[in-house]
N, C-alpha and C positions, 0 to 999 in steps of 0.2 A: 287378322281371324274375325269371320261374322258368328256370329251366335247362331245355334241352330234354328232351322224354320220352325213356325207354329203350329200345330194341329188345325187344320182349316176350319173348324169352327172356333178355336182359340182367335186367331187370326184374324174372323170376323168380328168377335166380340171387342179384339183393341182397337178395331180400325177402324169401330161403326161406334160403338161406344165407349171405350175407355177412353182414347184419344181424344173425342169431342169432350166429354165430359172432366177429361184432364186440363185441355185444354180452357174451359171456364173456371173451372175450379184454381188455375194458374191465375190467370187477369184478372179473375174476382177476389183472391186473396190479395193480388199484389199491386192493382191498376187502384186498387181504392185507400189503400194506406196512406199515401202523401194527405191527399183532402180532408180525413176523415184527423189523421194528427194534428197538422195543419188548421183545422180551424178547432181543433180542441186546444192549440196552441193562441188562436188570436183571440179567440171568446172567452177563453175559460171556463165555459159552461158547458156540460156535459151533453144537455139535453140538444141544445144546439149541433154539438158534434154528432147525435144519435142522427138527430135529422140529413145533414150533410153527407152523413155515413149509408146512411140508408137509401138518401137519392143518386149515389154513386153508385150502389149498391143494382139499382135497379135499372139506372141507366145502363151499367154498363153489362146487364144482362140484356136488356134489349138490342142492343148495340151489338153485341157479341152473338146474339142466335141469329138473328139477322143477317150478321157477315157470314157466320158457318152456313146459314140456309141459303142463303144467294150465291155461298164461292164455287157450288160444285154439287150437279146434280145427280153425281153418284154413279150415271152408266160407265164411265171410261174406268174413272177411279174403283169402284169399288165400296166406297165409303158409306154404300147406305143411304138410305131414303132421306131428303134436305132437310124436311118440317121435323123429321127424329133425332138429325143430329143438331137442328137446331136448337130445337129443346134441350136437349140434354146441355148443349153448351149454354145456354141462357140459366138450365138450372143451377150449374155447376159454378159461372158466372156469380148468380146470388149468393148461393150458398159459402163461396167463398167470399165475399163483400159485406157479408152480415154478420158470423158470426164475430170477427172482432169488431162490427161495431156496439152488438148489441149488450157489453160490458158498459156503455156509455149511457145507458138507461138508470147507472148507479148513480146518484146527487152529488158526491165525493167523488170531484175530478182525478187526482192523484190515484186512490185506488181504482177508478174504471177507467185510467192508462196503465197501471200498472197490470192490471187483470188483460186488458186488449193486450198489450206486450205479452205477456202470456201467451194468448192466443192466438197471435200471429207465430211465434215459435211453433206450436201445435199444426197449426195450419201447413208450414212451410215443412216441416217434417214429414208431414202425413201425403204431401206433395212429394217427396224426393221418396217415401216409402212405395206411393203408384206408381212412378217413375221407374225404382226399382224391381217392383213385380211384374208391370205387365209390359214395358218397355224395356225393361233386362238391361238398365243404363245402370254402371256399377253403382255400388251403394254409398261410397264414399264419396267420391266426386260429383256423385249429384247431392249430396246433404249439403254439401261447399259450394255447390252452383249455386244449389235454390237457397240455400242459408243467406251467400253473398249479395246475390241480386234483390233478392225480398229485403236484408237487410240495411242495403244503401236505398231503395226508394220511401224506407221506412225514416231512415235518417234525413231525406229528401223532406218529409212533409213536417218531422219535427224542429227540426231548423230552420223551417220557413214561417212555422207556428210560432218559433220563439222569435225571430229576427221581428216580424209584423206582430208581435203581442206587443214589443215593448219590454 
């Protein structure tokens, strides 16, 4: 059974704003986890982890923004102006990669790791809520999918950081 159709203005909002923003938020939140937590484990230095996290967030934002802007001119798909979609995706990616990086401004590594881990959970739950609210995904399944996917990426970064950090 398919969900009921959205009104035209809401459909356009989802297609042209929410979807690119969600794409960016998901990529920024998840793709920056492994390098950030691996850097924390490898260096044992919160400042170094912060710089790696910011580099990952900025690099991912540029990459995802360009990829979204260049993927489709919006005429056939109705996805809107490519520069706007690309900008929305880039901003979402940057924010998603930055929120869990900010705790590494705290000079105590253990505290920074604990706080960043809590921020990651909030990010992932926010992504699940956006998917539920705007994409009409079932909430329970969405929460499980997002937490499992994000958790696996998180564990990769922690594991490789610990292995390499000795």
